[in-house]
C-alpha positions, 0 to 999 in steps of 0.5 A, spaced: 788 379 273 793 382 276 800 379 278 804 382 285 809 380 287 809 378 296 813 385 297 809 390 294 803 387 296 805 388 303 806 395 301 800 397 300 795 393 302 789 398 302 790 399 293 790 391 292 783 391 296 779 397 292 782 393 286 779 387 288 773 390 290 772 392 284 771 385 281 779 385 278 783 377 280 789 379 285 794 373 286 800 374 289 807 371 288 814 370 291 819 368 286 815 368 280 810 363 284 802 364 286 801 364 293 795 367 294 789 369 290 784 375 293 778 375 289 771 379 291 765 375 293 760 375 291 753 378 295 748 372 298 743 371 294 736 373 298 733 368 301 727 365 298 720 368 303 714 364 303 708 365 300 712 369 294 708 365 289 701 366 292 695 366 288 699 364 282 698 355 283 692 351 284 690 345 284 683 342 282 679 339 286 679 333 283 686 332 283 686 327 286 681 322 282 684 316 278 684 317 271 680 314 266 686 312 262 687 308 267 681 304 270 683 297 268 691 297 272 686 300 278 681 293 278 
């Protein structure tokens, strides 16, 4: 994390941006108090793709058949 006074930040914002793009966090201060933070945003995650699990999931023909263990509760 880098701390930079606001007067220094306004004189060379390009270098601050490059530092943030490289992954470092920058805190801009005024009168030794933090007022701003510059960080790199993470890239959005890839959206889920429909049908990507095709062939990996299956359901047996009798998946909804009553279980023998529960027969006494169903009568």
